[in-house]
N, C-alpha and C positions, 0 to 999 in steps of 0.2 A: 436442416438444410443450410448449406454454406452459401453466403452471398459473397460474390467476388467484386464488390464495389471498388473502383479505382480510387484509392485515397492518396495517390501520388502528389496531389497538390495541397492536401490538407493533413499534414502530420507535423509533429514536433512541438515541444514545450520548452520555454525558457524560464518557467515558473510553475508553481503548483497551486495557484490561487486565482488567477484571472479566469474569466468565463470559460467554462469547459464546453468544447464542441463535439469531440468524439472520445469515446471510452471503450477500452477492451475489457470484456468480461468473459465468463465461461458459463456453462450450464451444469448445475450440481446434480445431474440425473444419476450419477454413479457414486455420489457422496456417501461416506460412512465414517463413523468415528473409529479411528485406529490410533495406536500409540504413535504420536508424531510430534514430540516435543513437550515442553513444560506446560503450555496452556491447556492442551487437551489432556495431558498427563494429570494435571490437577483436577480436571473435571471427572476423569475416570476414577481417580483415587478416592474422591469424596462422594461418588455417586450413591453409595449405600446410605449416606447421611442426608444428601440433598434431594435425592429422587430424580436427579437429572438423567434423562434418557433420550436417545436419538430418535427422531421422527422425520423420515425423508419427505413425507408430504408437507409437513410444517416447514421444513427447510426450503422446499421448492416454492411454497407460498411466500415465505419471507424474502427470498431472492427476487421473486416476481414483484413484490412491493417496492424493493429497491430500484428495479428496472423502471417501474412506472414513475417513480420520483425523477429519475434521470430524464425520461421521455417528456414528462410534463414541463421540464425545464429546458427543453429544446436540445438535449444531448443525444447524439446519434450513438446507439449501442451496437457494438460488434462483438463477435463471440469466437473464442478458441474452439476448435473441433473437439467434441467429447470423445473420450476413449475409456473404455471400462478399466483398462490397466492403469490409466492416469487419473485415478478417482479423486485427486485433489487439484487438478490443473485449473479448475475454475477460480482458484485464488490467483488471479491473473497478474497480480503485482509482482510476483517473484520470479517467474521464468524469463522475464525480460524487463527492461526499463526504457522509457522513452526519454530522449534528450533533444537538444536543438539540432543535433548532427545525425540523427537516425536512431534506430533501436539498438540497445545493448542486449545481447543474448547472454543470459546468466548460466551459472554452473551450479546446480542445486545439490545439496548434500544429502537430504533425506532419501533413503532408498526408494520409498514409494513415489518420490517426485523427480528422481534423477533424469528421467526421459521427458519431462514436461517441455524442455527446450524444443523438442520436435514439433509440437503443435504451435509453439511461438514462431519458429522459423517459417513453418507453413503459412501462418497467418500473414506475416510481413511480406513474404514472397507473393502470395495470392493478391495482396492489396497494393503492390508496387510501392511499399515503404522501404527505404534503404536500411540495410543493417549497417550500423556504425562500427561496432566492435563486438568481440566475443571474450567473455571472462574465461581465462584458461589457467592462471597461475595458482589458483586455489579456489575453493568453493566461494561463490558470491551470489547473493540473491537480491532481487529488485527492491524489496522492502528496506534494504540498506542503502539505496541510492536516493538521496533525499534532497531535491532541489529546494533550497530555502528561499532564494530570490535569484534573479538573473545574475549570473557570474559567481554564485556561491552554492556549493553542494556539501552536505554532511554525509559522510560515508561511515557506516557502522560495521561492527563484527562482534559476534558473541562466541565464535569458535565452533559451536556445533551446527551452525547454519552458515553464514558467511565466515570466512577465515581471514586472518590478518593479511596473508599473502594475496588473496583474491581482492581484498579491499584496497590494498596498496597499489595493485596493478590498475584497478579501475580509476583510482585517484590520479595516477600518472596519465591515463587516457584523457581525463578531464583537464589536467594542467597543460597538456600539450595543445589543447584548444584555447588556452588563455584564460581559463576559469580557475577560481580558487577551490580547492578541495581539502576538507579537514577530515582526517580519519580518526575515529574514536572507538574504544572498546565499550560494549554495553553489557548489562547483566543478561544472562540467558533467559531469565523469566520474562523479558520483554521481547525476545526473539529477534526483532529487527529495529533499526533506528526509527521507523515510522510507528513504533509503539511508544516512543519517548517524545517525539516532536513532529508536528505537522503544520505547515503554513496555513493560515486562515485568511489573510488579506495582506496587502502591501505593508511591510514592516510590522506584521503581527503574526504570531504563531501560538498554537496551543502546545504545552509541554509539561512534563512531570519533572519539575526542578529537583525534587527530592531523589529522583532515580538517575539523574544525570551527574557526571563528574563536574565538580565546581569549575574547573578550567574550561570545560565545554560551554557551560552556561555563560561564563565571562566572554567567550568568543562570540556567541550569539548576541549577547547584549551589546558587545562592542561593535557589532554590525548595525546597531541602532534598531534592533528588533525587539518589540515589546512582547512579553510572554503572558498569555492567559494560563495561569498555573492550574494544573490538574492534580487532584489528590492522588497519592499512591493507591488508595483503595479503588478509585475509578480507573486509574491507568493500568493496574495489573489485570483488569477485566476489559482492556482494549479501549478505554474511553478516549485516549488520544487519537485513535485510529479512524479519523473522520476524513471526509472529502469536501474541500471547498468547491462550491459550484460557481463562484464568482458573483458579482453584483450583490454582495452581502447576504448570500444564501449559503447554507451549509448542510451537507448530509451527515448527520451524526447518528446515534443509536439510542434506543430507549434506556439502556443501562446507565448512561452518563448523565444522571439527573442534575447533579450540581454544576457540571460543566455546561450543560444545555441552558441552565438558568443564567449562568454568567454570560454566555454568548448572546442570549436574548436581551439581557440588560445592556449589552454593547450595541444593540440595534440589528443583530443578525436574525434573519428568518431561518429557523432551525427545523429541519425534518428529522424526526427521531423514531424511525421504525424499529420494531422488535426484531433483532437479528440474533436472538439467543442461540439458535442451532449452529451459528457460525462462530460467535464469540466463545461459546463453550467448546467448540470444535477446533479453535486455534486461530481464528482470524476475524477482523472487523471489516467494515465497508471499504477502508483504504486498501486492505489486503486483497479484497475481491475485485478491485478496479485499477486498471492501468490507463492513465490519461494518455490518449494518443495525440490530441490536439487541443490547445488552449489559445485564447487570444494572447498576443505578446504583452508582457508587463512592461 
């Protein structure tokens, strides 16, 4: 069932760490593991040794646990329309991106996700949320639109998902609004910029320094941002891909044991559900969630 709640007065984010009010998700009812990039490619290539296999009921239960964590923290959950042909559109981070100026509609490269923008546009129109821009110059996906703090965005591209042309176009959109946008290439094994760095709190981010270009690390540190370093071992399994809930609470995942311990030592309340059906299938909780509204930072 689709709810047509009018969100016209409660949309927009100028950060990705202040208290989260509304989030866009999907429903993984048509989910399956298919060849869709390096993360799931690694799972499928090693399955005969690891025993990893897809279980839709388990995936649905894991997703429901994530939703319950959002709800118990007062976050209103909204959903993209399910579509059997768009069997990965519940990775709601990528078909669009929220900004202070409205929604950016993205241009996805994977053949099985190319039409995901349809359900994204439908959602924003149904909920009276303005569409700010459309990525058209090259492929561009929402996981590469990474608001680090108000006024500063990191924009990534690995080539086989977001492309340089698409990322440069989106950066120009951002600069025209008076914000700083830094475009950086990333390794294909991390898929999107939100596999390398995600904000945790004001002037604090989690990042895999070993996997980032040194010049990019210098820029982030030059902004006065402290980094909680994530090991390559955890980052390649989507450890960085968490969601700050605000108020020193964070939605992480069970696999990121070292990072979760570091965040708890810093005083964060860490939720760490098992999301293995999704991390093995190509995305973590940040990939599954598009923040629609946060408190202003």
